[in-house]
MDAnalysis code that builds the backbone (N, CA, C; Angstrom):
import MDAnalysis as mda
import numpy as np

u = mda.Universe.empty(342, n_residues=114, atom_resindex=np.repeat(np.arange(114), 3), trajectory=True)
u.add_TopologyAttr("name", ["N", "CA", "C"] * 114)
u.add_TopologyAttr("resid", np.arange(1, 115))
u.add_TopologyAttr("resname", ["MET", "PHE", "LYS", "ALA", "ILE", "HIS", "CYS", "THR", "HIS", "VAL", "ALA", "PRO", "GLU", "GLU", "VAL", "GLU", "GLU", "ALA", "GLY", "ALA", "LYS", "GLY", "VAL", "ARG", "VAL", "ARG", "TRP", "LEU", "ILE", "SER", "LYS", "ARG", "ASP", "GLY", "ALA", "ARG", "ASN", "PHE", "ALA", "MET", "ARG", "TYR", "PHE", "GLU", "VAL", "GLU", "PRO", "ALA", "GLY", "GLN", "THR", "PRO", "ASN", "HIS", "SER", "HIS", "ASP", "TRP", "GLU", "HIS", "GLU", "VAL", "PHE", "ILE", "LEU", "GLU", "GLY", "LYS", "GLY", "LEU", "VAL", "VAL", "CYS", "GLU", "GLY", "SER", "GLU", "ARG", "GLU", "MET", "LYS", "PRO", "GLY", "TYR", "ALA", "VAL", "PHE", "ILE", "PRO", "PRO", "ASN", "ALA", "ASP", "HIS", "CYS", "PHE", "LYS", "ASN", "ASN", "THR", "SER", "GLY", "ARG", "LEU", "CYS", "LEU", "LEU", "CYS", "LEU", "ILE", "PRO", "HIS", "LYS", "GLU"])
u.atoms.positions = np.array([
    [20.437, 4.379, 63.489],
    [20.971, 5.572, 62.865],
    [19.935, 6.697, 63.007],
    [20.354, 7.830, 63.455],
    [19.504, 9.020, 63.617],
    [19.545, 9.832, 62.330],
    [18.405, 10.419, 61.990],
    [18.353, 11.236, 60.772],
    [17.419, 12.413, 61.017],
    [17.840, 13.578, 60.638],
    [17.003, 14.778, 60.633],
    [17.440, 15.582, 59.408],
    [16.525, 15.698, 58.434],
    [16.888, 16.325, 57.163],
    [15.674, 17.038, 56.585],
    [15.902, 18.147, 55.926],
    [14.824, 18.863, 55.248],
    [14.460, 18.096, 53.972],
    [13.181, 18.048, 53.668],
    [12.727, 17.260, 52.514],
    [13.382, 17.690, 51.201],
    [13.745, 18.958, 51.067],
    [14.359, 19.411, 49.821],
    [15.791, 18.906, 49.659],
    [16.369, 18.325, 50.708],
    [17.713, 17.755, 50.613],
    [17.689, 16.274, 50.226],
    [16.507, 15.755, 49.966],
    [16.355, 14.385, 49.467],
    [15.990, 14.496, 47.987],
    [16.759, 13.846, 47.154],
    [16.549, 13.954, 45.704],
    [15.200, 13.372, 45.293],
    [14.441, 14.110, 44.473],
    [13.170, 13.574, 43.978],
    [13.409, 12.557, 42.863],
    [12.528, 11.569, 42.790],
    [12.566, 10.567, 41.726],
    [11.240, 10.626, 40.980],
    [11.297, 10.575, 39.658],
    [10.074, 10.530, 38.861],
    [9.374, 9.194, 39.086],
    [8.066, 9.237, 39.264],
    [7.286, 8.001, 39.350],
    [6.959, 7.609, 37.917],
    [7.476, 6.474, 37.491],
    [7.352, 6.068, 36.095],
    [6.437, 4.872, 35.901],
    [5.594, 4.580, 36.869],
    [4.636, 3.487, 36.726],
    [3.563, 3.877, 35.714],
    [2.992, 2.887, 35.048],
    [1.918, 3.142, 34.088],
    [0.771, 3.868, 34.782],
    [0.312, 4.942, 34.176],
    [-0.787, 5.719, 34.730],
    [-0.346, 6.915, 35.553],
    [0.932, 6.981, 35.898],
    [1.446, 8.138, 36.640],
    [1.702, 9.278, 35.669],
    [1.372, 10.485, 36.108],
    [1.597, 11.657, 35.274],
    [1.989, 12.824, 36.171],
    [3.189, 13.379, 35.962],
    [3.625, 14.548, 36.707],
    [3.805, 14.301, 38.198],
    [4.354, 13.138, 38.564],
    [4.508, 12.774, 39.974],
    [5.981, 12.513, 40.294],
    [6.447, 13.125, 41.384],
    [7.785, 12.866, 41.912],
    [7.657, 12.406, 43.358],
    [8.575, 11.552, 43.783],
    [8.579, 11.056, 45.163],
    [9.967, 11.271, 45.771],
    [9.974, 11.654, 47.024],
    [11.205, 11.745, 47.810],
    [11.065, 10.735, 48.949],
    [11.952, 9.764, 49.021],
    [11.938, 8.763, 50.087],
    [12.627, 9.387, 51.296],
    [11.835, 9.999, 52.180],
    [12.389, 10.725, 53.321],
    [13.009, 9.792, 54.351],
    [12.314, 8.713, 54.664],
    [12.817, 7.712, 55.609],
    [12.496, 6.337, 55.026],
    [13.508, 5.466, 54.989],
    [13.306, 4.137, 54.413],
    [14.299, 3.160, 55.028],
    [14.338, 1.968, 54.489],
    [15.285, 0.961, 54.967],
    [16.726, 1.447, 54.852],
    [17.007, 2.304, 53.874],
    [18.368, 2.850, 53.719],
    [18.809, 3.602, 54.965],
    [17.816, 4.100, 55.734],
    [18.118, 4.858, 56.949],
    [18.070, 4.002, 58.206],
    [17.795, 2.718, 58.035],
    [17.684, 1.836, 59.181],
    [16.261, 1.672, 59.697],
    [15.283, 2.267, 59.007],
    [13.875, 2.133, 59.394],
    [13.412, 0.744, 58.960],
    [13.138, -0.130, 59.915],
    [12.814, -1.516, 59.584],
    [11.331, -1.761, 59.352],
    [10.462, -0.864, 59.820],
    [9.024, -1.138, 59.780],
    [8.222, -0.283, 58.812],
    [8.577, 0.988, 58.670],
    [7.783, 1.905, 57.854],
    [8.668, 2.770, 56.975],
    [8.074, 3.286, 55.907],
    [8.732, 4.259, 55.045],
    [7.873, 5.515, 55.003],
    [8.541, 6.673, 54.959],
    [7.852, 7.960, 54.819],
    [8.268, 8.550, 53.478],
    [7.244, 8.843, 52.648],
    [7.503, 9.380, 51.317],
    [6.807, 10.727, 51.159],
    [7.453, 11.616, 50.429],
    [6.914, 12.949, 50.133],
    [6.625, 12.983, 48.639],
    [5.360, 13.120, 48.280],
    [4.959, 13.163, 46.880],
    [4.645, 14.592, 46.447],
    [5.041, 14.923, 45.225],
    [4.696, 16.180, 44.577],
    [3.958, 15.828, 43.283],
    [2.738, 16.328, 43.154],
    [1.927, 16.042, 41.974],
    [1.667, 17.364, 41.262],
    [2.130, 17.452, 40.044],
    [1.978, 18.673, 39.257],
    [0.522, 18.879, 38.828],
    [0.160, 20.121, 38.433],
    [-1.196, 20.365, 37.936],
    [-1.557, 19.380, 36.827],
    [-2.760, 18.845, 36.885],
    [-3.285, 17.848, 35.951],
    [-2.568, 16.501, 36.060],
    [-1.751, 16.323, 37.098],
    [-1.041, 15.068, 37.294],
    [-1.821, 14.114, 38.191],
    [-1.353, 12.879, 38.230],
    [-1.982, 11.913, 39.117],
    [-1.070, 10.723, 39.358],
    [-1.269, 10.074, 40.498],
    [-0.577, 8.823, 40.765],
    [-1.286, 7.723, 39.985],
    [-0.628, 6.603, 39.755],
    [-1.316, 5.524, 39.039],
    [-2.436, 4.942, 39.891],
    [-3.493, 4.497, 39.251],
    [-4.545, 3.777, 39.967],
    [-3.984, 2.388, 40.259],
    [-3.989, 2.010, 41.539],
    [-3.378, 0.747, 41.924],
    [-3.942, 0.257, 43.245],
    [-3.570, -0.956, 43.624],
    [-3.918, -1.506, 44.931],
    [-2.754, -2.372, 45.398],
    [-2.719, -2.649, 46.677],
    [-1.686, -3.498, 47.270],
    [-2.233, -4.065, 48.563],
    [-1.561, -5.044, 49.105],
    [-2.114, -5.734, 50.270],
    [-1.775, -5.087, 51.609],
    [-1.276, -3.865, 51.592],
    [-1.021, -3.147, 52.839],
    [-1.788, -1.833, 52.850],
    [-2.058, -1.359, 54.040],
    [-2.695, -0.050, 54.213],
    [-1.629, 1.030, 54.084],
    [-2.086, 2.252, 53.894],
    [-1.190, 3.387, 54.078],
    [-1.964, 4.610, 54.467],
    [-1.207, 5.525, 55.044],
    [-1.774, 6.762, 55.555],
    [-1.160, 7.926, 54.798],
    [-1.978, 8.936, 54.528],
    [-1.545, 10.085, 53.740],
    [-1.954, 11.359, 54.466],
    [-1.085, 12.387, 54.416],
    [-1.396, 13.683, 55.002],
    [-1.110, 14.746, 53.951],
    [-2.104, 15.599, 53.679],
    [-1.968, 16.638, 52.655],
    [-1.272, 17.856, 53.249],
    [-0.162, 18.256, 52.621],
    [0.632, 19.380, 53.095],
    [0.340, 20.674, 52.348],
    [0.168, 20.553, 51.039],
    [0.057, 21.749, 50.189],
    [-0.818, 21.434, 48.986],
    [-1.607, 22.407, 48.561],
    [-2.424, 22.260, 47.363],
    [-3.742, 21.557, 47.638],
    [-4.452, 21.319, 46.561],
    [-5.752, 20.653, 46.625],
    [-5.794, 19.563, 45.567],
    [-6.709, 18.627, 45.745],
    [-6.850, 17.572, 44.765],
    [-7.942, 16.608, 45.151],
    [-7.919, 15.456, 44.520],
    [-8.917, 14.419, 44.761],
    [-8.223, 13.116, 45.127],
    [-8.806, 12.396, 46.064],
    [-8.416, 11.022, 46.301],
    [-9.558, 10.171, 45.780],
    [-9.219, 9.178, 44.968],
    [-10.201, 8.256, 44.419],
    [-9.894, 6.888, 45.028],
    [-10.895, 6.318, 45.716],
    [-10.704, 5.035, 46.373],
    [-11.944, 4.184, 46.163],
    [-11.754, 3.032, 45.510],
    [-12.851, 2.102, 45.251],
    [-14.028, 2.797, 44.556],
    [-13.720, 3.691, 43.602],
    [-14.750, 4.367, 42.830],
    [-15.369, 5.578, 43.489],
    [-14.997, 5.870, 44.727],
    [-15.519, 7.034, 45.439],
    [-14.468, 8.145, 45.422],
    [-14.900, 9.373, 45.177],
    [-14.008, 10.522, 45.075],
    [-14.230, 11.479, 46.231],
    [-13.137, 11.979, 46.820],
    [-13.225, 12.975, 47.886],
    [-12.217, 14.075, 47.622],
    [-12.617, 15.314, 47.920],
    [-11.682, 16.430, 47.812],
    [-10.722, 16.412, 48.987],
    [-9.502, 16.885, 48.748],
    [-8.487, 16.997, 49.783],
    [-7.867, 18.371, 49.708],
    [-7.401, 18.848, 50.855],
    [-6.648, 20.102, 50.928],
    [-5.752, 20.032, 52.154],
    [-4.876, 21.019, 52.360],
    [-3.944, 20.948, 53.480],
    [-4.648, 20.669, 54.813],
    [-4.032, 19.760, 55.562],
    [-4.580, 19.377, 56.851],
    [-5.416, 18.113, 56.808],
    [-5.790, 17.647, 55.617],
    [-6.593, 16.432, 55.497],
    [-5.710, 15.198, 55.695],
    [-6.244, 14.204, 56.401],
    [-5.603, 12.907, 56.563],
    [-6.446, 11.882, 55.813],
    [-5.786, 10.955, 55.135],
    [-6.464, 9.955, 54.322],
    [-5.959, 8.568, 54.718],
    [-6.870, 7.643, 54.922],
    [-6.527, 6.248, 55.186],
    [-6.946, 5.418, 53.984],
    [-6.013, 4.663, 53.434],
    [-6.308, 3.760, 52.324],
    [-6.195, 2.335, 52.868],
    [-7.303, 1.593, 52.893],
    [-7.246, 0.227, 53.421],
    [-6.535, -0.731, 52.461],
    [-6.096, -1.876, 52.968],
    [-5.456, -2.867, 52.098],
    [-6.381, -3.287, 50.953],
    [-5.776, -3.554, 49.805],
    [-6.460, -4.079, 48.611],
    [-7.488, -3.136, 47.983],
    [-7.489, -1.879, 48.350],
    [-8.426, -0.904, 47.773],
    [-7.785, -0.228, 46.557],
    [-8.489, -0.228, 45.417],
    [-8.025, 0.518, 44.240],
    [-8.067, 1.999, 44.579],
    [-6.968, 2.717, 44.296],
    [-6.919, 4.134, 44.662],
    [-5.894, 4.899, 43.813],
    [-6.078, 6.214, 43.795],
    [-5.108, 7.124, 43.195],
    [-5.351, 8.521, 43.745],
    [-4.382, 9.388, 43.538],
    [-4.474, 10.785, 43.950],
    [-4.356, 11.650, 42.701],
    [-5.264, 12.604, 42.555],
    [-5.295, 13.457, 41.367],
    [-5.171, 14.917, 41.756],
    [-4.410, 15.647, 40.968],
    [-4.321, 17.093, 41.134],
    [-5.161, 17.718, 40.023],
    [-6.326, 18.213, 40.384],
    [-7.231, 18.819, 39.404],
    [-7.203, 20.338, 39.504],
    [-6.079, 20.901, 39.975],
    [-5.961, 22.346, 40.143],
    [-4.785, 22.870, 39.318],
    [-4.551, 24.164, 39.401],
    [-3.437, 24.784, 38.679],
    [-2.194, 24.917, 39.556],
    [-2.256, 24.467, 40.803],
    [-1.107, 24.518, 41.710],
    [-0.583, 23.120, 42.003],
    [0.540, 23.068, 42.648],
    [1.162, 21.789, 43.007],
    [0.466, 21.166, 44.216],
    [0.349, 19.835, 44.237],
    [-0.209, 19.074, 45.349],
    [0.940, 18.322, 46.015],
    [1.117, 18.508, 47.328],
    [2.189, 17.836, 48.066],
    [1.583, 17.054, 49.220],
    [2.035, 15.820, 49.379],
    [1.491, 14.980, 50.442],
    [2.556, 14.050, 51.007],
    [2.365, 13.699, 52.279],
    [3.184, 12.679, 52.926],
    [2.435, 11.368, 52.846],
    [3.144, 10.295, 52.588],
    [2.536, 8.970, 52.515],
    [3.396, 8.025, 53.338],
    [2.785, 7.352, 54.298],
    [3.490, 6.380, 55.134],
    [3.002, 4.986, 54.817],
    [3.942, 4.081, 54.613],
    [3.606, 2.701, 54.267],
    [4.491, 1.749, 55.077],
    [3.999, 0.548, 55.328],
    [4.867, -0.455, 55.937],
    [5.855, -0.966, 54.891],
    [7.010, -1.399, 55.352],
    [7.951, -2.033, 54.423],
    [7.425, -3.400, 54.046],
    [7.455, -3.698, 52.799],
    [7.036, -5.000, 52.292],
    [8.219, -5.946, 52.395],
    [8.062, -7.000, 53.138],
    [9.157, -7.981, 53.302],
    [9.139, -8.980, 52.173],
])
């Protein structure tokens, strides 16, 4: 199945995991679209918001589209801004924080968990 859609035409879902604050996700491409190997997600993190601190047994890649913030991985903190690419290795504790007054938007690609 072919798909070409603007991200604003995909309904956002609130991230309700423990530790999440002010985070919405849009599942741009997923198994629902016939993508068998990877999912592409668009995250919006409000000012003072953050994703939950978590880990999982798969890697993922992140690309910063808009805003600024921090990525925290295994206790190390790095600033991010548009154009930055982030690699999170498997089993690494991590989260993304918006420590600014503007919105932080990022793409996150993950393998589908079977």
